[in-house]
N, C-alpha and C positions, 0 to 999 in steps of 0.2 A: 339497534340490537343487530351484533353478530354472531353466526353461526357457523362454525368452520370444521367438515367433514370427515377432515382429516383425527380430531380429535372430541368429537360428540359422537354422544357416541347410539348412534340411527338403524345402523344395519342388525337385524332382530338375531339370533343364531342359535343352535343349540349345543352348547358344550358336547366333550366327549364322556362327559359325566354324569349326561342326562339332565342339567342344569339349564333354564332358557338365559339369556343375557342379551345383551347390544353390545356393538364395537364402534370404534371409527374405520375406515380406512387403513390409517397407520395398524392397528390391533389386529383388523381380518386378517393381515396380508401376512403379519410378523407372528400372530399366532394361528396360525392356517390349520398348524398338525393337532391340533384342541381344538380343533374343532368340528363336528360332525358337520354339520351342514347349516345354511343361510336358512333361518326358520320363518319364514314370511306363511301369512297365512294365505294369500293367493298365488297359484303355482306362475302365474309372471313376471309377481315379481322375485321368484326366485331366478328365473331367468336370467332376470335383466342385471339383477346386482351379480351374479358370476358372468355374465359378460364384461359388465362393468369392472369388476377387477383383474378381469382378465385382460382384459385392458391396460387395466393399471400396470401392470406385471408387465405386459411387453412395453410400456410407456417407460417405464421405470429400470427395466432389462433388457429391452430387446430379444433378442429369438433367445431361446434355452442353451445351454451350457452343454458341450458335446459330450461332458463327464455326468448329464443328467443323471441315469440311471446306476451313482455311485452312491446317488443318497436320496433315494426315489424320496426314500421314508423321511426325509430330515426337514424341520422347517426355513422357511426362506428366511436369507441372513439376513440382519435388521441393515447392514451399509448397503443391499440394492438398493435401498425405498431411499436413499441421500436425495433425490431430484424430488421427493413428495415434499423437504424443507426448502425446499429452496425457492420450490414454487405456488407454496401455502399461500398465495391471495386466489390462486384460482379457485381455489374450493369452497371459497365461502359462499355459502347460500343468500346470506343477505349484508345491508349495510352498503359504500360507496363506492368502492373499490369493486376491481372486476369480480363480474358474481359466475360461481359456475352454472352450466347451462342456461344461461339466459342474455336474452340482448336488449338494452334499454331504448332500439328504437322500436319496443314492438306496440302498436297501438288498437287497440280491440281490448276494452272489460269483461275482466267474464269470471265468475267465478271459482273457486279453485278447484272446486271439485270434477271441476272438466278434469281436471289430471289423471281422475282415477274413474275407471269405466264402470266401474260397481255402484257407482251414486250417481244417482239420480239430479239432474238439473233441467229446467224452464219448465217445461209441460211433463217430461217426461216419466216417466208412474215405472217404480221399481217395488215386487211381492217384499212387505215386510221390510223396508227400507225409506226412510222419508227424507229429505232435509231441505231447508229453504234457504235459496240464493241469496246472498248480503247478511244473513247471522249466523248462519253454521260456516264452520272453518275450516280446514286442515292444520296438522303440527307441523314443525319443518322438518319431521322423521318421514312424511307420508307426499309433501310436497315435493322429498326429494324421490322418494320411488316411483313417486307419477313421472315427474321427467328422466328418469329413465328407463321407463316405457314406452319414452315417445319412438325411440328408433326403430324398435321391434311393433308396437299392438297400434298403432295411429290408423284412422281410418279414412275415407274422404267425405266429405260432407259439406256443410251447404255452413257460413256461408266461403267458397273458393276452395274450405280445406282439403287437402292435397293429403295423400298414405304417402308409408314412406319409402326407404328405397329397395325393401323390399313388397313394394306392392302392398294387393288385399292381403291382410296379415297369414304368412303360412305359418301352417305348422313347423315347429322348432322340438329338433332331437337333439340333447344336449347328451354327451360323454357323462355321465357323472362317477361321486365316487364314495367312499365309504368315510371319507374326511375331506376338506373343503379346501384342504392340501390335494389331496388327491386326485380333486376335481377340477383343481386349475391346470395340473404337473398334467393329464390326461388332454386337456387342452391346448395347453404352451405350445405349441408347432410352429418347425422353422418356418419362415417365410420370405420370399423375395421381396415384397415393398410391402414394408409397414405402414407408412407413414407417419403423419398424426393425429391424435387424437382431435377435435372440434375442441374441448376445452380449453386446449393449446392453440387452435389456431384453426378457426370456424370457415375460412376463407381458405378453405380448399379444392381442389379442383383432378378429374379427372383423366388419367392420362389415359392419351388418342389410347393407345392400344390393351393395355388392363382392363381399364376401368381408374374407379377409384381405388386406393390402397384399402388394406385391414382397418387398422386401427381410425381411418377414417369411413368407413362404411360400416361401422361397427358400435360407430357414435352419432354417425348423421342425424339431426334431431330435423326431423318432418313438422316442427312450430316454434315458433320465435313465442317467448315466456319471458316475461318480469314479472316474479311474483312485487305486490305491494307491503307496506309493514306491516307485521303482526297489531293485529288490535289491542286494545290496553286493555280491555277483561281479557282475562282467562276461561278457558269452557273445556266442552267436552272435545275433541277430536271427531269428527265425521269420519274417517277412515278407518282409525285404527281403536277407538272407544276408551284414546286418553288422556286425562282428564288433567288440571292445573297448568296446563299447555299454551302456551302463546298461540296463538290463530290467527293464520294468515288465512283470511277470506276473498281476497278481490286477485285480481291479477290481471294483465296484459297478457293477451291469447290470440294468437295469429297465425295463420300458414304459412312456412318456412320456401313454400312453390313445389311445384315438381322435383322429387328429385331421385324416381326408381330409373337403374340404369342397366340394360340386360347383362353388363359387361363384370358385373358385381354377381363374385360366387361366396353367399353366405358359409362360411362353417357350419353353421347350423340347422342349413336350412336344406329339406330332400329334391331334387329337381327330376321332374318327370321327362322324360324324352320328350321332345318335339320334332322338327317345329311346327311354332314358335315353343321357346323351353318356360315350362309351366311351374308352379311350384304347387307342395301340397297343400293341402288346405283344410281344416274342420267348417263339415258342411252344416245344413242349417236340419236340424232333428226335434224341429218345434214340432209340426201336424206328426199325426198317424202314421201318413202310409211312407213317412220319412226318417219317423224314429229308428234307421235301424244300425246299427253298429258294423251287421257285417257288409253294410257295402262301403264306407272309405276304412277299415279300420283293417281286412284281411292286403287289400290292395296296400296300405301302408306299409304293412309288416314284410308282404312282399319285396315294396322296394328297401324299406330299410334291409333283408335279408342280402337282395342283389347286387348292394354296394358294399364299399368296406372303409366306407368314409367316416362309419361314426363308432368301429370296434376296431378299425387299427391301434394300435399298441394301448388298450381299453384293456387290461388287465383283468378288470373284473367286471367286464361286458355289463354294464349298467349302465341302461339310458333312459334318460327323462325325458315322455314328448311332451308336447303343449300346445293342445291349439284352442286359437282362439274365433269363434265363428259367430260370423257377422252378414252380415245383411247390407252393404256398402254402409252408410252412415249408423244403420243401428247394430250396437251392441248385445250381441243374444245370449252367450255363452260360452264361458275356458272350461277347458277339462285340460286330465294329468294324468295318464301313464306308466308304470312303471316296468320298461322290461330287465328282465335281469336274465343273460342265459347261461347255465348251470357253468363254472369255474371246469375247465380243463378238456372243453367239449367245441366242435368246430360244426359250423352252418350245411346241414346236407347238401347234398345236390339237386335236387326239386322241391325245397319249399315252399318255390313261388307257385310249382302246381299244385298243391297240396291245400293252400291257401284258397289259390282259386276252384278249387274243388268244394273247397267249404261251404265258400259261395254259391258254388252254381249248387250241392245240396239245399242248402237253404231257401233257395229259390222251388226248389224242386217239391219241397215239402208242401212249403205252400200251396203250391197247387193240387199236392194232392188231399190235402184239408179239404182246397174247396169242391175238390171234385166228389169224397165223400159228405158233404155236409151240403150239397150240390147249391152252396151259391160260393160264386168269386168274390165277393165286397167281404163277407161274412169271411173266408177265407182268411184272406189277406188280413181284415182286423184283429183275428186271432192269432196270425204272424207277427204281429206290429207291436201284442206283447206280450208277448212270451219272449221274446228276441232279448227284448234289452236286457235283460234277467240272465240271461241265458249267453250273451256277448260279455256282460259283466263278468261272468264266472270264468270266462274262456281267456278275456283281457290278461284277466289277474296271471294267470300262465302261457303268458303270450312268450314270454324267452324260451320256456321249456315246446313249445309247437316249434317254433322257426327251427328249434335243433331235434327234434321231432323225427318219430318215423312213423311211418300207416300205425304200429299199433298204438305211439300216442295220440296219434288222432283220431282213432276211434274210441280210445278213451276217453276222450273230450265230447265223442257224439254221444255218447252216452250220457250224458249231463241232463238231454234232453228227454230220459224215460219218467223220471219222477211228473214233470212236470206233464208231460204227455198225457200220466195217468189221469191226470185234474182236467187237464183237457177235453178226455174224450167222456168223463163223467157228465161236464157241462153240455157238449155240445150231442151226446145222445144218452137225453136219462132218462128212458123207456126201459120195460122189460119185456119187448117184444121180441123177438128170436133175431129181426132188423135193429134194431137198436144194440142188442150186449153183441153181434155181427162186429156195426161199426163201431160202437167203443174199443173191441180189440182192436181191430183195425189201424183207428189212429193213434190209441195207446203201446202200437209195436213201428211207427213211425219215426225212422231216426238216420241222420246224415249216413250216406254210404261212403266212408273215405276207402274203401279196400283199390286198391291199386287197376283200373281197368283197364284188360287185356287187349291189344292194339285190333284191331276190326269188330271189337266186340258190340261195338253200338251200331243199330242197322241205319240203313241208307235211307236219308230223306227221300216222299217219294213226289215226286211234281207237280205242281199242282195240276189241276184240269185231267187229270185219273190220263189212260194210259191210251192210245194212238194206236 
């Protein structure tokens, strides 16, 4: 069986007429103006497919032409992609010849479900998802999307598995657009060192001064994979649920070795100031004490606001933020946020100050609740209960808040008011004067987002008292 990714319809898309469909690589690029977006259900696939198509665009055309703005809304010309026809065999997923993103020297038999993090394998369990190794398999489309995830979302584990070029999966911030052609053009920026992608030449060595070139870094595989031939029977794909598709049940799957390079500057990764240089990562939110979006989210927004890495040249100012929470080899959760900056606005001078003030006010409210109910544990539990709801509503307005003023943030603080009234009735249900007073005090608690006057805070007293 052969399966060529140029023609086979494996990329799920949403057309601009709101109809879903599937396309191959060539159609995705030449018809990008008619495609609203990549319509994969998992945000990991949306990021991986867009980066892959961007790499194909660089590989075929090179750097963007100087007159790009003159036809910013026009479709990509078909003659830009002659290189695809000249190298058609490089995009075969199966068959006896060259194979896309695969290595015939790989030697470690594993189920193909290892390619998709959301499918349990071995003795791992996943709520509401059950799979049996050696029986359940993936369709060629899901196998391809699993291969595309390898440069971005691989984690370390046994035996000797290593993370990808970015180390532990960071949070990816991808400038988005109102169509696929717009998203590709926003991310298609001039680059002095392009290199070649690993589907063309896997033996790419880093430059002694700048590290890996762009295309090598975007496509650097953290695993050596060889898909086995599809089984004779057809069935339901454990990944997408598609029926009557040939299933690939097993593969060879082993580490490609350590790849992390501190000189590599990923175009979609938010780097934090060092030393050493760190990447912004999604945190483990499983326990009540850590399920607090106000801890990582304001910090992430602060760094996005302070840099123009993701907004420069992005006229729509639409960002897709995807975080993959892991704990070494444990896959925990994947989340996405869309930040839409209002058109015609600019980021104010003090977004970082307002974001940090929001975080500090959340901590202050936790202490206030603990003081009123006279229980630090109960105050922390209440705060951990209400924060996911509040932060979910607030993060939906992240773009407005980044460019907003104190008044915008005060309006966000009022989101607490309805839920604090319910919390007050729960924590102080009595009818005594003291209970009524506690209810009134709890219900009135809101983050204070007013600008603090200089010198307004009282100086802290030194321990040990006055001497």
